[in-house]
C-alpha positions in Angstrom: 120.0 122.4 97.3 120.0 119.7 99.5 118.5 116.5 97.9 117.4 113.2 99.5 116.2 111.8 96.3 118.0 110.7 92.8 117.6 111.0 89.3 116.7 107.5 87.7 116.3 107.3 83.9 113.9 105.1 82.1 115.9 103.3 79.6 114.5 102.6 76.1 114.5 98.7 75.4 113.3 96.4 72.8 111.0 94.8 75.6 109.4 98.2 76.3 108.4 98.7 72.7 107.0 95.1 72.7 105.0 95.9 75.8 103.8 99.1 74.4 102.5 97.0 71.3 100.8 94.5 73.1 99.1 97.0 75.2 97.8 98.7 72.3 96.4 95.4 71.3 95.0 94.5 74.3 91.2 94.4 73.6 87.9 94.1 76.2 86.8 90.4 77.0 83.9 88.8 75.4 81.9 89.1 78.1 82.2 93.2 78.5 81.5 93.3 74.6 77.7 92.4 75.5 77.6 95.4 77.7 79.6 97.9 75.6 77.6 96.6 72.5 74.5 97.8 74.5 76.6 101.2 75.6 77.1 101.8 71.7 73.9 101.3 70.7 72.3 103.5 73.4 74.6 106.1 72.3 73.2 106.3 69.0 70.2 108.2 67.7 67.2 105.9 68.8 63.5 106.3 68.6 61.4 106.3 72.0 57.9 107.4 73.1 58.1 109.8 75.6 55.6 109.3 78.6 54.8 112.2 80.9 52.4 112.2 84.1 49.8 113.7 82.0 47.1 111.0 81.0 47.3 109.8 77.4 49.8 112.2 76.5 52.7 110.8 74.5 55.3 112.0 72.1 57.7 110.3 69.2 61.0 111.3 70.4 64.8 111.2 69.5 67.5 110.6 72.1 71.1 110.4 71.6 74.4 111.1 73.0 76.0 114.6 71.9 79.8 115.4 72.0 80.0 116.8 75.6 78.8 113.4 77.2 75.2 114.5 77.8 72.5 113.0 75.9 70.0 115.0 74.0 66.2 114.5 73.6 64.2 116.3 70.9 60.5 116.1 70.1 57.7 118.4 68.9 54.6 119.4 70.7 51.6 120.4 69.1 49.9 123.8 69.9 46.9 121.9 71.6 49.2 120.1 74.0 50.2 123.4 75.5 46.8 123.5 77.0 47.2 120.2 78.7 50.1 121.4 80.7 53.3 120.6 78.6 55.7 123.4 78.5 59.5 123.7 79.0 59.0 124.2 82.9 56.9 121.1 83.4 60.2 119.1 82.5 62.0 120.9 85.4 59.3 119.8 88.0 58.5 116.4 86.8 60.3 113.0 85.7 59.3 111.5 82.4 60.1 108.0 80.9 61.4 107.0 77.3 59.8 103.9 76.1 60.8 101.3 73.4 60.4 97.6 73.3 61.7 95.9 76.4 63.2 98.9 77.2 62.8 101.9 79.5 64.8 105.1 80.2 63.8 107.4 83.5 65.2 110.8 83.5 64.8 113.0 86.8 64.0 116.5 86.5 67.0 117.3 88.7 69.3 115.7 85.9 68.4 118.2 83.1 71.0 121.0 82.3 69.2 122.5 79.5 66.3 122.9 77.8 64.9 125.1 74.9 61.9 125.4 72.5 61.7 127.0 69.1 58.2 128.6 67.9 57.2 128.8 64.3 53.7 130.2 64.1 51.2 127.8 64.4 53.5 124.9 63.5 54.6 122.3 66.2 56.9 123.6 68.7 60.3 121.9 68.9 61.6 120.7 72.3 65.2 119.9 72.9 66.3 118.8 76.6 69.8 118.1 77.5 70.5 115.8 80.4 73.6 114.4 82.6 72.1 111.1 84.0 69.4 108.6 83.4 68.5 105.1 84.7 66.7 102.2 83.0 64.0 101.4 86.0 61.6 102.6 88.6 62.6 100.4 91.2 65.4 101.0 93.7 65.2 97.3 95.0 66.6 96.2 91.8 69.9 98.1 92.9 69.9 96.1 96.7 72.1 93.1 96.8 72.4 92.9 93.1 75.4 91.7 90.9 76.7 94.7 89.6 79.4 96.2 87.3 81.0 99.6 86.3 82.4 100.9 83.1 84.5 103.9 83.1 85.3 105.3 79.8 88.7 106.8 79.1 90.5 108.7 76.5 93.4 107.0 75.1 94.9 110.3 74.1 94.8 111.7 77.4 96.0 108.2 79.4 96.9 104.7 79.3 95.8 102.8 82.5 98.9 100.5 82.2 100.9 103.9 83.2 99.0 103.7 86.8 102.2 103.2 88.7 100.6 100.2 90.0 102.0 96.4 89.5 99.0 94.8 87.4 99.6 91.2 88.4 96.7 89.3 86.8 94.9 89.1 83.4 91.7 89.0 82.1 92.7 87.3 78.5 93.8 84.0 78.2 95.8 84.3 75.0 99.8 84.2 74.5 99.8 87.8 73.7 99.3 88.9 77.3 101.4 86.3 79.0 103.6 88.6 81.2 101.4 91.7 80.4 98.8 92.0 82.9 95.5 94.2 82.8 93.8 93.4 86.5 94.0 93.8 90.2 92.4 91.9 92.6 90.8 94.1 95.2 88.8 93.8 98.7 86.8 96.8 99.9 84.5 96.3 102.8 84.6 92.6 102.7 83.5 92.9 98.8 85.7 90.9 96.4 86.3 92.9 93.3 88.5 92.9 90.1 89.7 96.0 88.5 91.0 95.7 85.0 91.3 97.8 81.9 90.6 97.1 78.0 90.8 98.9 74.8 87.7 98.9 72.6 89.3 101.3 69.7 92.7 103.3 69.2 90.9 106.2 70.8 89.3 104.9 73.9 88.8 102.1 76.3 87.0 101.1 79.6 88.2 100.5 83.0 85.9 97.9 84.5 85.1 97.3 87.9 83.3 93.8 88.7 82.5 92.6 92.3 82.3 88.8 92.8 79.5 89.2 95.2 76.2 91.1 95.3 76.3 94.2 96.7 74.2 97.3 97.3 74.2 100.1 94.9 75.4 102.9 97.4 78.3 101.0 98.9 79.3 99.8 95.4 79.3 103.5 94.0 81.7 104.7 97.2 84.1 101.8 96.0 84.1 103.0 92.5 84.8 106.6 93.5 87.3 105.5 96.0 89.0 103.5 93.1 88.9 106.5 90.9 90.6 109.1 93.7 93.4 106.4 94.2 93.9 106.3 90.4 93.9 110.0 90.1 96.2 110.6 93.0 98.9 108.2 91.8 98.8 108.9 87.9 97.8 112.3 87.6 94.7 111.5 85.6 91.1 111.4 87.4 89.1 109.6 85.0 85.8 111.1 86.2 84.1 111.3 83.0 81.2 108.8 81.9 80.1 106.0 84.0 77.9 103.2 83.1 76.6 100.7 86.1 74.9 97.5 85.4 72.8 95.6 87.8 71.4 92.1 87.7 69.2 91.1 90.6 68.3 87.5 89.5 68.4 85.5 86.1 64.9 87.2 85.1 65.7 89.7 82.1 63.3 92.0 83.6 65.8 92.5 86.7 68.5 93.6 84.9 69.0 97.5 84.6 71.5 100.4 84.1 72.4 103.8 85.3 74.5 106.4 83.3 76.2 109.6 84.7 78.1 112.3 82.8 80.3 113.2 85.7 82.3 116.0 83.5 85.1 116.1 86.2 88.4 114.7 84.3 91.6 116.1 85.4 94.8 115.3 83.3 97.4 117.3 85.4 100.6 115.3 83.8 101.7 115.4 87.5 101.8 111.8 88.8 102.7 111.0 92.0 104.2 107.6 91.3 106.2 106.7 88.2 105.0 104.7 85.6 108.5 103.8 84.2 110.8 100.7 84.5 114.3 101.7 86.0 117.4 99.8 85.5 118.6 100.8 89.1 115.5 100.5 91.4 113.5 97.4 91.6 110.0 97.6 90.5 108.4 97.3 93.8 110.3 100.2 95.1 108.7 102.5 92.2 105.2 101.2 92.1 102.4 100.2 94.4 101.9 96.5 94.5 98.3 95.5 94.1 98.1 95.0 97.9 99.2 98.7 98.6 96.8 99.9 95.9 93.9 97.9 97.6 94.9 99.3 100.9 94.9 103.0 99.4 91.5 102.2 98.3 90.4 101.0 101.6 91.8 103.9 103.2 89.8 106.6 100.9 86.8 104.3 101.3 86.5 104.3 104.9 87.6 108.0 105.9 86.1 110.9 103.9 88.7 113.2 105.3 91.4 111.2 103.6 89.3 111.4 100.4 88.9 115.0 100.6 92.5 115.6 100.7 93.3 113.4 97.8 90.9 115.3 95.6 92.5 118.5 96.7 96.0 116.7 95.7 94.8 115.6 92.4 93.3 119.4 92.0 96.7 120.8 93.1 98.4 118.8 90.2 96.9 120.9 87.7 97.8 124.2 89.3 100.9 126.1 89.6 102.5 128.5 92.1 100.6 129.7 95.3 97.7 127.9 94.2 99.0 124.6 94.2 100.8 125.4 97.5 97.5 126.5 99.1 95.8 123.1 98.0 98.9 121.2 99.5 99.2 123.0 102.8 95.3 122.6 103.2 95.4 118.7 102.4 98.4 118.6 104.6 96.8 120.2 107.7 93.7 118.0 107.1 95.9 114.8 107.2 98.0 115.5 109.8 95.2 116.6 111.9 94.1 112.9 111.7 97.2 111.1 112.1 98.2 113.2 115.0 94.8 113.6 116.5 96.6 111.6 119.9 99.3 114.3 120.1 96.9 117.5 119.6 97.0 118.0 123.5 100.8 118.2 123.5 102.0 121.4 125.2 105.4 123.1 125.4 105.7 122.9 129.0 104.7 119.3 130.5 105.2 120.3 134.1 101.8 121.7 135.4 102.9 123.3 138.2 105.8 125.0 136.2 103.5 126.3 133.6 100.8 127.7 136.0 103.5 129.8 137.9 104.7 131.1 134.6 101.3 132.0 133.1 100.5 133.6 136.7 103.6 135.9 136.3 102.9 136.7 132.9 99.3 137.5 133.5 100.2 140.0 136.4 102.5 141.6 134.1 100.1 142.2 131.6 97.5 143.7 133.9 100.1 146.2 134.8 99.6 147.8 131.3 95.9 147.6 131.4 95.7 151.2 131.8 97.8 152.3 129.3 96.6 149.7 126.2 93.0 149.5 125.1 90.5 146.9 126.1 90.8 145.4 122.4 94.7 145.0 123.0 94.4 143.5 126.2 91.9 141.1 125.4 93.9 139.9 122.4 97.0 139.5 124.4 95.1 137.8 127.2 93.8 135.0 124.6 97.3 134.6 123.5 98.5 134.0 127.0 95.6 131.3 127.3 96.9 129.6 124.4 100.8 130.2 125.1 101.5 126.3 126.3 100.0 124.9 122.8 102.8 123.5 120.6 102.9 125.6 117.1 101.2 123.9 114.5 103.9 123.0 112.2 105.3 120.9 115.0 102.1 118.8 115.0 102.6 118.3 111.3 106.1 117.1 111.7 105.3 114.9 114.6 102.5 113.3 112.4 105.2 112.3 109.9 107.3 110.9 113.0 104.2 108.9 113.9 104.6 107.0 110.6 108.3 106.9 110.8 109.0 109.2 107.9 112.4 111.2 108.2 112.1 114.7 106.9 115.1 116.7 106.0 115.5 120.5 106.5 114.4 121.6 103.0 111.1 119.6 103.6 110.6 121.0 107.2 111.2 124.5 105.6 108.2 123.6 103.1 105.9 122.6 105.8 106.9 126.0 107.7 105.8 127.9 104.8 102.4 126.7 104.3 100.6 129.5 106.2 102.5 132.1 104.2 101.0 130.4 100.9 97.7 130.3 102.5 97.9 134.3 102.8 98.9 134.4 99.1 102.4 135.6 100.0 105.8 134.0 99.2 108.1 132.8 102.1 111.8 134.2 102.4 114.3 131.5 101.1 116.5 129.9 103.6 119.5 127.9 103.7 119.7 126.1 100.3 116.8 127.4 98.8 119.0 130.7 98.4 120.8 129.0 95.4 117.4 129.0 93.6 115.4 131.9 91.7 112.2 132.9 93.1 110.2 130.9 90.7 112.4 127.9 91.2 111.8 128.2 95.0 108.1 128.4 94.6 108.1 125.4 92.5 110.0 123.4 94.4 108.1 124.4 97.5 104.5 124.2 96.3 105.2 120.7 94.6 106.8 119.3 97.8 103.9 120.2 99.8 101.9 118.1 97.4 104.6 115.3 97.6 104.6 115.4 101.4 101.0 115.1 101.7 100.8 112.1 99.4 103.6 110.4 100.9 101.3 110.2 104.3 98.7 108.7 102.4 101.1 106.1 100.7 102.8 105.3 103.8 99.4 104.8 105.7 99.0 102.2 102.6 101.9 100.5 103.5 104.0 101.8 100.6 107.6 102.8 101.5 109.1 103.1 97.9 109.8 106.2 96.1 107.7 109.1 94.8 108.2 111.5 92.3 110.2 114.8 93.5 108.6 116.8 91.0 110.0 120.3 92.3 113.5 119.1 91.9 112.7 117.3 88.6 111.6 120.7 87.0 114.3 122.9 88.2 116.9 120.3 87.1 115.3 119.9 83.6 114.8 123.8 83.2 118.3 124.5 84.0 119.4 122.0 81.4 117.5 123.3 78.6 118.5 126.9 79.5 122.2 125.7 79.4 121.4 124.1 75.9 122.2 120.3 77.3 120.3 117.4 76.3 117.3 116.8 78.9 117.2 113.4 80.4 114.3 111.4 80.8 113.1 109.9 84.2 112.3 112.0 87.5 113.9 112.7 90.5 113.0 110.0 93.3 112.2 110.6 96.9 112.2 107.3 99.1 109.5 107.4 101.6 111.3 105.4 104.0 114.0 102.4 104.1 111.6 100.0 106.4 108.3 98.5 106.1 105.7 99.8 108.0 104.7 97.6 111.1 100.8 97.0 111.1 
């Protein structure tokens, strides 16, 4: 099998051990501890007064976070309260408020995902409500042009953010322990300066923090947050869409501080990164990881274009799939991306000379009409429609042209993968050609499906200015499988495919 990548191994060095030790000790900043202390407090079981839209009707209620990331509200209802209109159905149609000294929690009926009540004769009814989101205010104005920041919780057993595959180039900690071990990146999206960084709270979890340096509207900030999470997931194979807290401060008045919580429950841990997080002796770091500027440009690309974001989500999802499922997702993403990149070449034709094509089409149409009496009307119409589009270039050629636009050179094996995409979309396997004949059916399926994902990701990365190496997962897996079958010692590292050998001209 032909391969334009190489196998780069990750050396185990004392510096790597020291780096891992220091990263393990890196804690969240003192300022962040204020917000995280609040988050910890609200997650514990707390007592509130539950206020409804029914006048003079209040309940003592308990409110706490449960294991699945949702929050549970429990309270008792007396039989006489039922006659006033309180029932389980009420909470699915009306908002309600939880009140405590200097704190309110607003819950919308649309965020309730489960509700139940227990009955026991004439005793109070026990209500339990489970919901995925809430906020600390009633005023949308608090979220317009306010100072905001976001906390994304991550499970350290699933992923460590320093393995993102991006060069973190600044630090939020002013101690000797972080000298040379950075945990932050400066970003600018939609003319908003931000800092994106991570820190650890315990051995089990930590937070990624997104902090704008200026006032912002919540809707804008939330789109930036989503774009960062998607970029993170695309590069690392870890889509950290789990629990999100966003805080807002409209003014110095304490009443103008608020918060929102949402349990996204969309975490994807695929173990299929696009960019390696390792350090290689034979490759400079700038060729194997994105610089902070490249990461910034990737986030901006996803932020500005919804189709790019959808494609990136498809690629993240494809990372946890195998076989035809992975190939189909990669093919859809590839079609979407190349349609955008190649929109200006969509009118290309097989025969450019209009006079020549008109004469050819006339003769072909005339020949078809000679058979009109011996074929059905449906057959005639089908062939006539094909003649009307006969001068359109094949879709695979348009996809290849999109790579040419970005000055990414494809080898024959990668072109073969691109031409296989329709086969996968129909749930069948392509026939092996060229050097793919040396692979088993399973090996070929793995290589082709992974390369469709890789090629799609390369387009997004090149659009972001990154020209270095990506992981050729298909080839890596095949090589390691064969080593294991042969009883050989499996090497660490990945096969790397260089996007291009020159910088994109902007």
